[in-house]
C-alpha positions in Angstrom: -73.7 -36.5 150.2 -74.5 -39.1 152.7 -73.0 -38.6 156.1 -73.2 -42.1 157.2 -70.3 -42.9 159.7 -67.4 -45.2 158.9 -67.9 -48.8 159.7 -64.5 -50.5 159.4 -63.2 -53.5 161.3 -60.5 -52.9 163.5 -58.7 -55.8 162.4 -55.8 -56.4 159.7 -56.8 -56.0 156.2 -58.3 -59.2 154.8 -59.7 -60.4 158.1 -62.9 -58.4 158.5 -65.6 -60.6 160.0 -69.3 -60.0 160.5 -70.6 -60.2 164.0 -73.8 -60.2 165.8 -77.5 -59.9 164.6 -76.3 -58.8 161.2 -75.1 -62.4 160.6 -78.6 -63.9 160.5 -79.7 -61.5 157.7 -76.5 -62.1 155.8 -77.0 -66.0 156.1 -80.5 -65.8 155.0 -79.5 -63.8 151.9 -76.7 -66.3 151.2 -79.1 -69.2 151.4 -81.5 -67.6 148.8 -78.7 -66.8 146.6 -77.6 -70.6 146.9 -81.0 -71.7 146.2 -81.3 -69.6 143.1 -78.1 -71.2 141.8 -79.3 -74.6 142.3 -82.6 -74.0 140.6 -80.7 -72.5 137.7 -78.9 -76.0 137.3 -82.1 -77.8 136.9 -83.7 -78.8 133.5 -86.4 -76.5 132.4 -89.4 -79.0 133.2 -88.0 -79.7 136.6 -87.5 -75.9 137.2 -91.1 -75.3 136.5 -92.3 -78.0 138.7 -90.0 -76.5 141.5 -91.5 -73.1 141.0 -95.1 -74.4 140.9 -94.8 -76.6 144.0 -92.9 -73.9 145.8 -91.2 -76.8 147.7 -87.7 -76.5 149.0 -86.1 -79.5 149.9 -86.4 -80.6 153.5 -82.6 -80.9 153.7 -82.1 -77.3 152.7 -84.6 -76.2 155.3 -82.7 -78.3 157.9 -79.3 -76.8 156.8 -80.6 -73.2 156.9 -82.3 -73.6 160.3 -79.2 -75.2 161.7 -76.9 -72.5 160.2 -79.2 -69.7 161.5 -79.3 -71.1 165.2 -75.5 -71.7 165.2 -74.9 -68.1 164.0 -77.3 -66.5 166.6 -75.7 -68.6 169.3 -72.2 -67.5 168.2 -73.0 -63.7 168.0 -74.5 -63.9 171.3 -71.7 -65.7 173.0 -69.2 -63.2 171.4 -71.1 -60.2 172.9 -70.6 -61.8 176.3 -66.9 -63.0 175.6 -66.1 -59.3 174.7 -67.1 -58.0 178.0 -64.3 -59.9 179.8 -61.9 -57.6 181.8 -58.4 -57.3 180.4 -55.6 -58.7 182.3 -51.7 -58.3 181.9 -49.3 -55.5 182.1 -49.9 -52.7 179.5 -47.8 -53.6 176.4 -47.6 -57.2 177.3 -48.1 -59.9 174.6 -51.2 -61.0 176.7 -52.8 -57.7 176.6 -52.1 -57.2 172.9 -53.7 -60.4 172.0 -56.9 -59.8 174.0 -57.2 -56.3 172.4 -57.0 -58.1 169.0 -59.4 -60.8 170.1 -62.0 -58.0 171.0 -62.9 -57.8 167.3 -64.7 -54.6 167.9 -66.1 -52.4 165.2 -65.0 -48.7 165.0 -68.5 -47.8 163.9 -71.6 -46.9 165.8 -72.8 -50.3 166.5 -74.9 -49.9 169.7 -74.8 -53.6 170.7 -71.2 -53.8 170.7 -70.0 -50.4 171.6 -68.7 -51.2 175.0 -66.4 -53.8 173.6 -64.3 -51.0 172.0 -63.5 -49.7 175.5 -60.3 -51.3 176.5 -61.1 -51.2 180.1 -58.9 -52.5 182.8 -61.4 -54.2 185.3 -58.4 -55.7 187.3 -55.6 -54.2 189.0 -55.6 -50.4 188.5 -52.1 -50.2 189.9 -50.9 -51.5 186.4 -52.2 -48.4 184.7 -49.8 -45.3 184.5 -51.2 -42.7 186.9 -51.9 -39.2 185.5 -50.1 -37.3 188.2 -51.1 -33.5 188.2 -52.8 -33.5 185.0 -55.8 -31.2 184.3 -57.7 -34.2 183.0 -59.8 -36.6 184.9 -58.0 -39.8 186.5 -57.9 -42.9 184.8 -60.6 -44.3 187.1 -62.9 -41.6 185.9 -61.9 -41.8 182.3 -62.6 -45.4 182.1 -66.1 -45.0 182.9 -66.8 -44.1 179.2 -66.3 -46.3 176.2 -63.7 -45.1 173.9 -66.2 -44.8 171.0 -69.1 -43.6 173.0 -72.3 -42.3 171.2 -71.8 -38.8 170.3 -74.4 -36.2 171.1 -75.7 -34.2 168.3 -76.1 -30.4 169.1 -76.7 -29.3 165.6 -79.7 -27.4 164.4 -82.3 -29.5 162.6 -81.8 -27.7 159.4 -78.2 -28.9 159.1 -79.2 -32.5 159.4 -80.8 -32.8 155.9 -78.0 -31.1 154.1 -76.3 -32.6 151.3 -72.9 -31.6 150.1 -72.7 -33.3 146.5 -69.4 -34.6 145.3 -67.4 -31.3 145.6 -66.0 -32.2 149.1 -62.3 -33.1 148.9 -60.7 -35.9 150.6 -58.8 -35.2 153.9 -56.4 -36.2 156.5 -57.0 -35.4 160.3 -53.9 -34.4 162.2 -53.7 -34.9 166.1 -50.8 -33.2 168.0 -50.1 -34.5 171.4 -47.8 -34.6 174.4 -48.3 -36.7 177.5 -52.1 -36.9 176.7 -54.0 -39.4 178.8 -54.3 -42.7 177.0 -58.0 -43.0 176.9 -58.5 -39.2 176.2 -56.3 -39.5 173.2 -57.9 -42.6 171.9 -61.3 -41.3 172.4 -60.5 -38.5 170.2 -59.1 -40.9 167.6 -62.2 -43.2 167.8 -64.5 -40.1 167.5 -62.9 -38.9 164.3 -63.2 -42.4 162.9 -66.6 -43.0 163.9 -68.0 -39.7 162.4 -66.1 -39.4 159.2 -67.4 -40.9 156.1 -64.9 -43.4 154.8 -64.8 -42.0 151.3 -63.7 -38.5 152.7 -61.1 -39.7 155.3 -57.6 -40.8 153.9 -55.9 -41.1 157.2 -55.5 -39.9 160.7 -52.0 -38.8 161.6 -50.9 -38.8 165.4 -47.9 -36.7 166.0 -46.2 -37.3 169.4 -44.2 -34.2 170.3 -41.8 -35.6 172.9 -44.0 -37.4 175.3 -42.3 -38.9 178.4 -45.1 -41.1 179.6 -44.3 -44.8 179.4 -47.6 -45.8 177.7 -46.9 -43.5 174.8 -43.2 -44.2 174.5 -42.1 -47.0 172.3 -40.4 -50.1 173.8 -37.1 -48.9 172.2 -37.3 -45.7 174.1 -38.0 -47.5 177.4 -41.7 -47.3 177.2 -44.5 -50.0 177.3 -45.3 -49.6 173.6 -49.0 -49.8 174.6 -50.0 -46.8 172.2 -48.2 -48.3 169.3 -49.8 -51.8 169.8 -53.2 -50.1 170.1 -53.3 -48.2 167.0 -51.7 -50.8 164.9 -55.3 -52.5 165.3 -57.0 -49.2 164.0 -57.7 -48.6 160.4 -56.2 -45.5 158.6 -54.2 -44.4 161.7 -50.3 -43.9 161.7 -48.0 -42.5 164.4 -45.1 -40.0 163.9 -42.8 -39.0 166.7 -40.8 -35.9 166.8 -38.2 -37.4 169.0 -38.1 -34.2 171.3 -40.2 -31.4 172.4 -40.5 -29.1 169.5 -43.6 -27.1 170.5 -47.1 -27.0 168.9 -46.0 -25.1 165.8 -43.3 -27.2 164.6 -45.3 -30.4 165.7 -48.2 -29.3 163.7 -46.0 -28.6 160.5 -44.5 -32.1 161.0 -47.9 -33.6 160.7 -49.2 -31.3 157.9 -46.2 -32.0 155.8 -46.9 -35.7 156.2 -50.4 -35.4 154.8 -51.0 -36.8 151.3 -54.5 -35.5 151.0 -55.6 -32.4 149.3 -56.6 -30.8 152.6 -56.1 -31.4 156.2 -57.9 -31.0 159.5 -56.2 -30.1 162.8 -57.7 -31.4 165.9 -56.7 -31.1 169.5 -56.1 -34.5 171.2 -58.9 -34.0 173.7 -62.0 -33.7 171.6 -65.0 -35.5 170.5 -66.7 -35.1 167.1 -70.3 -34.7 166.4 -72.3 -36.4 163.6 -71.9 -34.7 160.2 -69.0 -32.6 161.4 -66.6 -33.1 158.5 -68.6 -32.4 155.4 -69.5 -28.9 156.1 -66.0 -28.2 157.2 -64.5 -29.3 154.0 -67.2 -28.1 151.5 -66.2 -24.6 150.9 -62.5 -25.4 150.5 -63.4 -27.7 147.7 -64.5 -24.7 145.6 -62.0 -22.1 147.1 -58.8 -23.2 148.4 -58.1 -19.9 150.0 -60.8 -20.5 152.6 -59.9 -21.9 156.1 -62.8 -23.1 157.9 -63.4 -24.0 161.7 -66.4 -25.7 163.5 -68.5 -24.5 166.4 -66.9 -25.6 169.4 -68.7 -27.2 172.3 -67.4 -28.3 175.8 -66.3 -31.5 177.5 -66.4 -31.2 181.3 -62.9 -31.9 182.4 -64.2 -33.2 185.6 -67.1 -35.5 184.5 -66.4 -35.7 180.8 -70.0 -34.6 180.2 -70.6 -33.5 176.7 -71.8 -29.9 177.0 -73.6 -27.7 174.5 -72.1 -24.2 174.2 -68.4 -23.3 174.3 -67.0 -21.2 171.5 -69.3 -19.9 168.8 -68.6 -18.9 165.3 -67.4 -15.3 165.8 -64.0 -14.9 167.5 -62.3 -11.5 167.7 -59.2 -10.0 169.3 -58.2 -8.4 172.7 -55.3 -6.1 172.7 -53.0 -8.5 174.5 -53.1 -10.5 171.4 -55.5 -13.2 172.5 -58.5 -14.5 170.7 -62.0 -13.8 172.3 -65.3 -14.9 171.5 -68.0 -12.2 171.0 -71.6 -11.8 169.8 -71.9 -9.9 166.5 -73.8 -6.6 166.7 -76.5 -5.5 164.1 -75.4 -2.4 162.4 -71.8 -2.8 163.1 -70.9 -6.5 162.1 -70.6 -7.5 158.6 -74.0 -8.7 157.1 -73.1 -12.4 157.0 -72.6 -12.4 160.8 -76.0 -11.0 161.6 -78.4 -11.7 158.6 -77.5 -15.2 157.5 -79.6 -18.3 157.9 -78.8 -21.1 160.4 -77.0 -23.1 157.8 -74.9 -20.3 156.2 -71.2 -19.9 156.6 -70.0 -17.0 158.8 -66.8 -15.1 158.6 -64.6 -14.8 161.7 -61.8 -12.4 162.4 -59.7 -14.9 164.2 -59.8 -18.6 165.2 -59.4 -20.6 168.5 -56.5 -22.4 166.9 -56.8 -26.1 167.8 -59.6 -27.1 165.2 -59.5 -26.0 161.7 -59.4 -27.3 158.2 -57.4 -26.0 155.3 -56.0 -26.8 151.6 -52.6 -27.9 152.2 -51.1 -26.1 149.2 -52.6 -22.8 150.0 -51.6 -23.1 153.8 -48.0 -23.7 152.8 -48.1 -20.9 150.1 -49.0 -18.2 152.7 -46.2 -19.5 154.9 -47.6 -22.2 157.1 -47.0 -21.3 160.5 -44.2 -18.8 161.8 -41.5 -21.2 162.4 -39.7 -18.9 164.7 -42.5 -19.3 167.4 -41.9 -21.6 170.1 -44.1 -23.6 172.4 -47.7 -22.7 171.9 -49.8 -19.7 172.3 -50.7 -16.7 169.8 -49.8 -18.9 166.7 -53.6 -19.0 166.0 -54.0 -15.1 166.1 -50.8 -14.7 163.9 -52.1 -17.1 161.3 -55.5 -15.5 161.5 -54.1 -12.1 160.6 -51.9 -13.5 157.9 -54.8 -15.4 156.4 -57.1 -12.3 156.1 -54.4 -9.8 155.2 -52.9 -11.9 152.4 -56.0 -12.9 150.6 -57.7 -15.8 152.3 -60.9 -16.1 154.3 -61.7 -17.7 157.6 -65.3 -19.2 157.8 -67.2 -21.0 160.4 -70.5 -23.0 160.2 -72.8 -24.1 162.9 -73.4 -27.3 161.1 -70.0 -28.6 162.0 -69.7 -29.1 165.8 -66.9 -30.6 167.8 -66.8 -31.0 171.6 -63.4 -29.9 173.2 -62.1 -30.1 176.6 -61.3 -26.6 177.6 -58.3 -26.6 180.2 -56.9 -29.5 178.4 -53.3 -29.7 177.1 -51.9 -28.2 180.3 -49.6 -31.3 180.5 -48.0 -30.0 177.3 -45.0 -28.2 178.9 -43.0 -25.7 176.9 -40.3 -23.5 177.6 -41.3 -20.6 179.8 -42.0 -17.4 178.1 -42.9 -18.8 174.7 -46.3 -17.4 174.5 -45.1 -14.0 175.3 -42.5 -14.2 172.6 -45.2 -15.4 170.1 -47.3 -12.4 170.9 -44.6 -10.1 170.3 -43.7 -11.7 167.0 -47.4 -11.3 166.0 -47.5 -7.7 166.9 -44.3 -6.8 165.1 -45.3 -8.9 161.9 -48.7 -7.7 161.5 -50.2 -4.8 163.4 -48.3 -1.9 161.9 -49.2 1.3 163.8 -51.5 -0.5 166.2 -48.7 -2.5 167.5 -48.2 0.5 170.0 -51.6 -0.2 171.7 -50.8 -4.0 172.2 -47.3 -2.9 173.6 -48.9 -0.5 176.0 -50.8 -3.3 177.3 -48.1 -6.1 177.3 -45.0 -4.0 177.7 -42.6 -3.2 174.9 -40.0 -5.9 174.2 -36.4 -5.8 173.3 -36.5 -6.8 169.7 -33.5 -9.2 170.1 -35.8 -11.3 172.4 -38.4 -12.1 169.9 -36.2 -13.3 167.0 -35.6 -12.8 163.4 -38.5 -11.4 161.4 -37.1 -11.4 158.0 -39.0 -14.5 156.7 -42.4 -12.9 157.8 -41.4 -9.5 156.3 -40.5 -11.1 153.1 -43.7 -13.1 153.0 -45.8 -10.1 153.5 -44.0 -8.3 150.7 -44.1 -11.0 148.2 -47.9 -12.0 149.0 -48.8 -8.2 148.9 -50.6 -8.5 152.0 -52.9 -5.7 153.2 -52.3 -3.6 156.4 -53.7 -3.9 159.8 -56.1 -1.0 159.5 -57.7 -2.8 156.5 -58.2 -5.7 158.7 -59.9 -3.7 161.3 -62.1 -1.7 158.9 -63.3 -4.7 156.7 -62.8 -7.9 158.8 -63.2 -6.7 162.5 -65.3 -3.5 162.3 -66.7 -4.4 165.7 -63.4 -3.4 167.4 -63.5 -0.2 169.3 -60.4 0.9 167.5 -60.3 2.4 163.9 -57.5 4.9 164.4 -54.6 4.8 167.0 -54.1 6.8 169.1 -57.3 8.9 168.5 -59.7 6.0 169.4 -57.9 5.3 172.7 -57.6 8.7 174.7 -56.2 7.1 177.9 -54.4 3.9 178.4 -52.8 2.8 181.8 -53.5 2.6 185.5 -56.4 4.6 186.9 -54.8 6.6 189.8 -56.5 8.5 192.5 -54.3 11.6 192.5 -54.9 12.3 196.3 -54.3 8.8 197.7 -51.9 7.6 194.9 -53.8 4.4 194.7 -54.7 2.5 191.7 -58.0 1.0 190.7 -58.1 -2.8 190.4 -60.2 -6.0 190.7 -61.3 -7.1 194.2 -59.8 -10.0 196.2 -63.4 -11.1 197.0 -64.6 -11.5 193.6 -63.8 -11.0 190.0 -66.7 -8.5 189.7 -65.7 -6.3 192.6 -63.4 -3.3 192.6 -60.9 -1.9 195.1 -57.9 0.5 195.1 -54.3 -0.5 196.2 -50.9 0.9 196.3 -49.9 1.5 192.5 -46.6 -0.4 193.0 -48.3 -3.7 193.6 -51.4 -2.9 191.4 -49.0 -2.6 188.4 -46.9 -5.5 189.2 -46.4 -7.7 186.1 -47.9 -5.1 184.1 -51.4 -5.6 185.7 -53.9 -3.0 186.6 -53.8 -1.5 183.2 -57.1 -0.1 182.0 -58.3 1.4 178.5 -60.4 4.4 178.2 -62.1 4.2 174.7 -63.3 7.2 172.7 -66.4 5.6 171.3 -68.1 4.1 173.1 -66.7 5.8 176.3 -66.1 2.5 178.1 -63.3 1.7 180.8 -62.3 -1.8 180.2 -59.6 -4.1 181.8 -56.6 -4.6 179.5 -57.2 -8.4 179.0 -61.0 -8.2 178.1 -62.7 -5.5 176.1 -66.1 -6.9 176.9 -65.5 -6.3 180.6 -66.4 -2.8 181.6 -66.6 -0.6 184.7 -70.4 -0.4 185.4 -72.7 0.7 188.1 -74.2 -1.9 190.4 -78.0 -2.4 190.4 -78.5 -1.5 194.2 -76.2 1.2 195.6 -75.3 3.4 192.6 -72.1 4.4 194.5 -70.7 1.0 194.1 -69.3 0.3 190.6 -68.2 -3.2 189.6 -66.8 -5.1 186.6 -69.4 -6.7 184.4 -70.5 -7.0 180.8 -70.2 -3.7 178.9 -73.5 -1.6 178.5 -74.2 1.3 176.3 -76.2 2.7 179.3 -72.9 3.1 181.4 -70.3 5.3 179.7 -67.9 7.5 181.6 -66.2 10.9 181.5 -62.7 11.1 183.2 -62.3 14.1 185.5 -58.5 14.6 185.3 -58.6 17.0 188.3 -59.1 14.1 190.6 -57.9 11.0 188.7 -55.0 10.2 186.3 -55.9 7.8 183.6 -52.5 6.4 182.6 -51.0 7.8 179.5 -52.6 10.5 177.3 -52.1 8.8 174.2 -53.4 11.7 172.1 
């Protein structure tokens, strides 16, 4: 299947107009067509004379040359015209008229790309200020056009792949709350620019209770700028939740509105790379129980630079119920994670959460999201467990890549403690006897605090979902834990029995170690360490790839660093206490 980008006019249907150099070629084509029509009207003898002389009436030559000159002059003038700065208050009729008059394409037309950037070259005081957002200021954000040329970090083997006609149509769903205007629109333009028009049915924007004037409608006291702008874009519609509902309920609002066979969830601070959509949808076309995710590259939140790297295709779990990217290990990881080719699909235990594709019917069949979760956080881990344990698969391909602004979304304010509640619900619903390990790390909750689990328990029974030990044995064999508590001999603070001080990270650097009074070291359940049976690592509770290792110089100075099979520990319980003996 061709991966050509969408080239759709951002004008009302029926008002599409060709612009720029392409007009000359089209004019020449129309002229030749007209000449052939005139030739066909001639008597046969006159037609033979026309062809033999190869003479075209001078009047037609003159008309063609005049038209070609006029079209070229008009196209060049329109390029200059579209570079004029916009004036007027956001949301005003003057501004809307100028946006409409830009006549920009939402395709990758290099000569006219900058005209797609609705740039305020005038009084910047008219633009809503971003306040203490984690994203760049508007002045920084406006340096880039809204549909800037994407970088292509795919492997060369990916670029020649054809996916045939088995790729299902889809709708892209963006959830946002108080997202900076240009960051949101750059995400939308990116999805339009890089998605084949025959695959993309629509883009659905779900505003989850934003209170910024440029996002709010005029009826709600805002400027209406967002509505005015997206009204000019093809295949884009806006849904408002009315109040802050949290990312789980907002996503469900968008997914329920999808009319396509499949949907794609994207964060509102991303930029898609060429060819991202087809490989994401392809496996779902043959098996609706498959959920796919792209390789996630980065966007620098200070400079907006598109960066290669970020999150790869294998994402695991740390025991405070957070996703954690890791490198597959030969001899331990499933074969598809270590032996596959560069264009093969790779299974992943969990997902990052903000970027994935799924069959709508299958997603809802296995329960969608846990609607008792609030705010955001841990919903991706919960869904990953449920997907695998209830008969589905989570796959990733390096041939689908999307840039993501890590640290974005901090302006998405939600009720305090929602992430903790979501983690506790995940533990209680899916982790069986291994829940005790996570509760040792996070602290055991009062069950009335985590809400009703009846729906999730019923789903698990109806779908005949497998247990968490099956998940560890078959989906995530890289985990240090197969049996609990046998594989975790000690869990808790590491205490010097003589001084009664606890081991913790140093003030001066994340890699250093120090000791301090245990009451402060354990405040907020911090200072928890895990001693694993095999390998005999000592790790911090929130990252089982960060181990206590020996420094390269002075062997007496341990530090926190990447785990190494060359450094394993034996605990001498005559001198230290290693938390709780879990055996």
